DOKE-120268 format. One line per field, with one value per atom (N, C-alpha, C): residue number from 1; chain; atom name; x, y, z. Coordinates in Angstrom, 3 decimals. Each point is the difference from the previous one (the first is absolute). Example, Ala and Ser with C-alpha at 12.3 -4.5 7.8 and 13.67 -1.06 7.14 Angstrom:
2
k (1; 1; 1; 2; 2; 2)
c (A; A; A; A; A; A)
a (N; CA; C; N; CA; C)
px (13.190; -0.890; 0.900; -0.350; 0.820; -0.770)
py (-5.690; 1.190; 1.200; 1.050; 1.190; 1.090)
pz (7.800; 0.000; 0.000; -0.720; 0.060; 0.730)
This chain:
95
k (1; 1; 1; 2; 2; 2; 3; 3; 3; 4; 4; 4; 5; 5; 5; 6; 6; 6; 7; 7; 7; 8; 8; 8; 9; 9; 9; 10; 10; 10; 11; 11; 11; 12; 12; 12; 13; 13; 13; 14; 14; 14; 15; 15; 15; 16; 16; 16; 17; 17; 17; 18; 18; 18; 19; 19; 19; 20; 20; 20; 21; 21; 21; 22; 22; 22; 23; 23; 23; 24; 24; 24; 25; 25; 25; 26; 26; 26; 27; 27; 27; 28; 28; 28; 29; 29; 29; 30; 30; 30; 31; 31; 31; 32; 32; 32; 33; 33; 33; 34; 34; 34; 35; 35; 35; 36; 36; 36; 37; 37; 37; 38; 38; 38; 39; 39; 39; 40; 40; 40; 41; 41; 41; 42; 42; 42; 43; 43; 43; 44; 44; 44; 45; 45; 45; 46; 46; 46; 47; 47; 47; 48; 48; 48; 49; 49; 49; 50; 50; 50; 51; 51; 51; 52; 52; 52; 53; 53; 53; 54; 54; 54; 55; 55; 55; 56; 56; 56; 57; 57; 57; 58; 58; 58; 59; 59; 59; 60; 60; 60; 61; 61; 61; 62; 62; 62; 63; 63; 63; 64; 64; 64; 65; 65; 65; 66; 66; 66; 67; 67; 67; 68; 68; 68; 69; 69; 69; 70; 70; 70; 71; 71; 71; 72; 72; 72; 73; 73; 73; 74; 74; 74; 75; 75; 75; 76; 76; 76; 77; 77; 77; 78; 78; 78; 79; 79; 79; 80; 80; 80; 81; 81; 81; 82; 82; 82; 83; 83; 83; 84; 84; 84; 85; 85; 85; 86; 86; 86; 87; 87; 87; 88; 88; 88; 89; 89; 89; 90; 90; 90; 91; 91; 91; 92; 92; 92; 93; 93; 93; 94; 94; 94; 95; 95; 95)
c (A; A; A; A; A; A; A; A; A; A; A; A; A; A; A; A; A; A; A; A; A; A; A; A; A; A; A; A; A; A; A; A; A; A; A; A; A; A; A; A; A; A; A; A; A; A; A; A; A; A; A; A; A; A; A; A; A; A; A; A; A; A; A; A; A; A; A; A; A; A; A; A; A; A; A; A; A; A; A; A; A; A; A; A; A; A; A; A; A; A; A; A; A; A; A; A; A; A; A; A; A; A; A; A; A; A; A; A; A; A; A; A; A; A; A; A; A; A; A; A; A; A; A; A; A; A; A; A; A; A; A; A; A; A; A; A; A; A; A; A; A; A; A; A; A; A; A; A; A; A; A; A; A; A; A; A; A; A; A; A; A; A; A; A; A; A; A; A; A; A; A; A; A; A; A; A; A; A; A; A; A; A; A; A; A; A; A; A; A; A; A; A; A; A; A; A; A; A; A; A; A; A; A; A; A; A; A; A; A; A; A; A; A; A; A; A; A; A; A; A; A; A; A; A; A; A; A; A; A; A; A; A; A; A; A; A; A; A; A; A; A; A; A; A; A; A; A; A; A; A; A; A; A; A; A; A; A; A; A; A; A; A; A; A; A; A; A; A; A; A; A; A; A; A; A; A; A; A; A; A; A; A; A; A; A)
a (N; CA; C; N; CA; C; N; CA; C; N; CA; C; N; CA; C; N; CA; C; N; CA; C; N; CA; C; N; CA; C; N; CA; C; N; CA; C; N; CA; C; N; CA; C; N; CA; C; N; CA; C; N; CA; C; N; CA; C; N; CA; C; N; CA; C; N; CA; C; N; CA; C; N; CA; C; N; CA; C; N; CA; C; N; CA; C; N; CA; C; N; CA; C; N; CA; C; N; CA; C; N; CA; C; N; CA; C; N; CA; C; N; CA; C; N; CA; C; N; CA; C; N; CA; C; N; CA; C; N; CA; C; N; CA; C; N; CA; C; N; CA; C; N; CA; C; N; CA; C; N; CA; C; N; CA; C; N; CA; C; N; CA; C; N; CA; C; N; CA; C; N; CA; C; N; CA; C; N; CA; C; N; CA; C; N; CA; C; N; CA; C; N; CA; C; N; CA; C; N; CA; C; N; CA; C; N; CA; C; N; CA; C; N; CA; C; N; CA; C; N; CA; C; N; CA; C; N; CA; C; N; CA; C; N; CA; C; N; CA; C; N; CA; C; N; CA; C; N; CA; C; N; CA; C; N; CA; C; N; CA; C; N; CA; C; N; CA; C; N; CA; C; N; CA; C; N; CA; C; N; CA; C; N; CA; C; N; CA; C; N; CA; C; N; CA; C; N; CA; C; N; CA; C; N; CA; C; N; CA; C; N; CA; C; N; CA; C; N; CA; C; N; CA; C; N; CA; C; N; CA; C)
px (23.895; -1.417; -0.189; -0.918; -0.273; -1.406; -0.126; -1.300; -0.350; -1.278; -0.530; -1.173; -0.017; -1.055; -0.813; -1.328; -0.909; -0.974; 0.025; -0.880; -1.345; -1.065; -1.356; -0.614; -1.196; -0.617; -0.198; -0.548; -0.356; 0.910; 0.940; 0.874; 1.303; 0.952; 1.278; 0.141; 0.345; 0.269; 1.491; 0.310; 1.385; 0.138; 0.627; 0.194; 1.446; 0.179; 1.358; 0.217; 1.246; 0.415; 1.255; 0.019; 1.175; 0.931; 1.269; 0.987; 0.450; -0.140; 0.372; -0.716; 0.223; -0.579; 0.565; -0.846; 0.449; -0.170; 0.722; -0.118; -0.424; -0.528; -0.483; 1.040; 1.281; 1.037; -0.082; -0.606; -0.128; -0.794; -0.894; -0.839; 0.823; 1.166; 0.841; 0.496; 0.153; 0.552; -0.999; -1.158; -0.959; -0.565; 0.029; -0.556; -1.064; -1.268; -1.072; -0.097; -0.551; -0.117; -0.876; 0.338; -0.819; -1.258; -1.117; -1.276; -0.665; -0.993; -0.803; -1.000; 0.138; -0.842; -1.442; -0.307; -1.400; -0.792; 0.695; -0.651; 0.126; -0.714; 0.119; 1.177; 0.304; 1.066; -0.561; 0.300; -0.339; 1.304; 0.165; 1.192; -0.229; 0.971; -0.115; 1.336; -0.039; 1.217; -0.105; 0.867; 0.026; 1.143; -0.348; 1.026; -0.542; 0.869; -0.426; -0.917; -0.816; -0.961; 0.713; 1.174; 0.710; 0.448; 0.250; 0.329; -1.223; -1.151; -1.238; -0.299; 0.191; -0.236; 0.910; 1.259; 0.950; -0.461; -0.428; -0.427; -1.281; -0.941; -1.226; 0.347; 0.867; 0.412; 0.707; 0.869; 0.743; -0.942; -1.023; -0.922; -1.219; 0.036; -1.116; -0.521; 0.843; -0.512; -0.827; -0.049; -0.726; -1.513; -0.736; -1.467; -0.616; 0.509; -0.417; 1.094; -0.066; 0.905; -0.859; 0.323; -0.682; 1.063; -0.348; 0.892; -0.680; 0.784; -0.550; -0.135; -1.193; -0.287; -0.445; 0.762; -0.326; -1.375; -0.559; -1.321; -1.139; 0.186; -1.138; 0.311; 1.247; 0.352; 0.801; -0.002; 0.757; -0.916; 0.318; -0.811; 0.528; -0.857; 0.412; 0.150; 1.199; 0.286; 0.199; 0.125; 0.158; -0.455; -0.712; -0.492; -0.031; 0.340; -0.110; -0.995; -0.939; -0.943; -1.384; -1.015; -1.386; -0.343; 0.747; -0.218; 0.350; 0.973; 0.483; -0.159; -0.708; -0.297; 0.794; 0.473; 0.694; -0.935; 0.535; -0.777; -0.546; 0.002; -0.447; 1.060; -0.444; 0.900; 0.003; 1.196; 0.168; 0.405; -0.732; 0.379; 1.164; 1.087; 1.211; 0.796; 0.686; 0.907; 1.405; 0.773; 1.340; 1.069; -0.361; 1.016; 0.342)
py (6.776; -0.227; -0.623; 0.570; -0.496; -0.571; -1.133; -0.622; 0.101; 0.179; -0.055; -0.970; -0.959; -1.011; 0.188; 0.051; 0.124; -1.172; -0.821; -1.169; 0.386; -0.389; 0.143; -1.392; -0.112; -1.311; -0.746; 0.676; -0.658; 0.327; 0.908; 0.405; 0.575; 0.118; 0.625; 1.217; 1.130; 1.197; 0.013; 0.065; 0.116; 1.392; 0.887; 1.386; 0.159; 0.705; 0.253; 1.481; 0.400; 1.373; -0.054; 0.815; 0.088; 1.070; -0.335; 0.960; 0.943; -0.464; 0.789; -0.599; 0.589; -0.565; -1.403; -0.906; -1.363; -0.328; -1.015; -0.485; -1.466; -0.527; -1.378; -1.043; 0.295; -0.958; -0.393; 0.863; -0.283; -1.293; -0.332; -1.190; -1.286; 0.010; -1.197; -0.400; 0.972; -0.255; 0.239; 0.528; 0.387; -1.222; 0.026; -1.065; 0.584; -0.037; 0.526; -0.802; 0.600; -0.698; -1.247; -0.989; -1.213; 0.321; -0.638; 0.188; -1.356; -0.033; -1.194; -0.115; -1.025; -0.108; -0.380; -0.354; -0.302; 1.274; 1.134; 1.302; 0.764; 1.105; 0.864; 0.942; 0.701; 0.998; 1.297; 1.085; 1.326; 0.709; 0.396; 0.708; 1.495; 0.694; 1.437; 0.656; 1.104; 0.749; 0.658; 0.973; 0.685; -0.539; -0.554; -0.558; -0.240; -0.402; -0.234; -1.225; 0.004; -1.089; -1.337; -0.030; -1.270; -0.570; 0.868; -0.483; -0.645; 0.640; -0.575; -1.344; -0.083; -1.273; -1.090; 0.325; -0.946; -0.472; 0.932; -0.354; -0.828; 0.335; -0.798; -1.420; -0.147; -1.343; -0.737; 0.687; -0.616; -0.533; 0.765; -0.374; -0.788; -0.463; -0.745; -1.150; -0.752; -1.136; 0.384; 1.282; 0.394; -0.061; 0.129; -0.102; 1.048; 1.221; 1.064; 1.056; 0.836; 1.143; 1.231; 1.058; 1.278; 1.086; 1.078; 1.154; 1.156; 0.704; 1.080; 1.277; 0.575; 1.301; 0.896; 1.033; 0.804; 0.673; 0.122; 0.637; -0.928; -1.331; -0.903; -1.210; -0.407; -1.184; -0.983; -1.257; -1.044; -0.721; 0.079; -0.591; -1.399; -0.999; -1.374; -0.169; -0.439; -0.164; -1.458; -0.875; -1.433; -0.747; -1.114; -0.753; -1.496; -0.759; -1.457; -0.449; 0.869; -0.273; 0.502; -0.787; 0.438; 1.186; 0.134; 1.037; 1.403; 0.067; 1.285; 0.027; 0.991; 0.096; 1.137; -0.245; 1.036; 1.202; 1.178; 1.231; 0.470; -0.855; 0.424; 0.902; 0.856; 0.929; -0.319; -0.113; -0.206; 1.326; 0.448; 1.222; -0.325; 0.709; -0.297; 1.272; 0.061; 1.096; -0.563; 0.414; -0.555; 0.755; 1.006; 0.754; -0.669)
pz (22.621; 0.185; 1.375; 0.765; 1.341; 0.083; 0.681; 0.237; 1.476; 0.265; 1.365; -0.042; 0.917; 0.043; 1.273; -0.156; 1.138; -0.047; 1.038; 0.075; 0.606; -0.664; 0.515; 0.056; 0.543; 0.178; -1.320; -1.018; -1.257; -1.179; 0.208; -1.098; 0.540; -0.907; 0.294; -0.895; 0.575; -0.794; -0.315; -1.287; -0.451; -0.605; 0.763; -0.442; -0.467; -1.099; -0.482; -0.228; 0.146; -0.303; -0.845; -1.028; -0.869; 0.549; 0.123; 0.485; -1.114; -1.247; -1.173; -1.201; -1.153; -1.213; -0.209; -0.493; -0.261; -1.476; -0.437; -1.370; 0.057; -1.094; 0.010; 0.408; -0.144; 0.380; 1.473; 0.821; 1.430; 0.237; -0.931; 0.165; 0.014; -0.628; -0.046; 1.383; 0.898; 1.332; 1.130; -0.320; 1.037; 0.711; 1.311; 0.820; 0.926; -0.429; 0.845; 1.303; 1.038; 1.281; -0.105; 0.805; 0.088; 0.787; -0.399; 0.692; 0.191; 0.851; 0.230; -1.156; -0.840; -1.195; 0.302; 1.251; 0.346; 0.244; 0.030; 0.152; -1.312; -0.098; -1.162; 0.133; -1.091; -0.015; -0.560; 0.691; -0.503; -0.326; -1.258; -0.452; 0.109; 0.556; 0.192; -0.299; -0.701; -0.305; -1.355; -0.229; -1.287; -0.823; -1.162; -0.864; -1.391; -0.917; -1.383; -0.113; -1.032; -0.213; -0.153; -0.611; -0.164; 1.341; 0.970; 1.339; 0.645; -0.142; 0.531; -0.670; -1.301; -0.705; 0.547; 0.226; 0.563; 1.382; 0.847; 1.361; -0.010; -0.870; -0.105; -0.420; -0.959; -0.422; 1.130; 0.698; 1.097; 1.086; 0.330; 1.079; -0.492; -1.232; -0.588; 0.877; 0.694; 0.790; 1.233; 0.354; 1.205; -0.204; 1.091; -0.030; -0.926; 0.072; -0.925; -0.040; -1.037; -0.115; -0.244; 0.729; -0.186; -0.128; -0.684; -0.080; 0.725; 0.792; 0.810; -0.803; 0.046; -0.596; 1.155; 0.334; 1.182; -0.058; -1.192; -0.118; 0.383; -0.188; 0.234; 0.869; 0.094; 0.781; -0.850; 0.401; -0.694; -0.983; -1.274; -1.064; -0.314; 0.143; -0.289; -1.506; -0.421; -1.432; -0.384; 1.008; -0.254; 1.245; -0.194; 1.150; -0.281; 1.029; -0.028; 1.059; 0.338; 1.079; -0.370; 0.332; -0.219; 0.904; 1.063; 1.002; -0.509; -0.896; -0.521; -1.513; -0.508; -1.436; -0.639; -1.218; -0.758; -0.146; 0.261; -0.092; 1.332; 0.999; 1.331; 0.625; 0.914; 0.672; 1.493; 0.555; 1.432; 0.609; 0.998; 0.691; 0.918; -0.190; 0.758; 0.218; 1.142; 0.299; -0.096; -0.980; -0.206; 0.781; 0.754; 0.750; 1.308)
């Protein structure tokens, strides 16, 4: 599993790519990239829902967490800020 981190002014994009099929045991050893918790995190990549749940939990201390949907943008799914509301969409280019 490969991670790519892109820093933006208000958030960090954490993109992942799977090199092959993975099993839940990978979570025991997985070390997601460190990020600045005063900013938000946008998760991007194709993977199983349990992987996304793990990453959302891991990045819980950040300002907000969003998941990237290429059809609409980054959907905020968790927030610790009045500035960012759950359900809001951030227009972002993750490429």
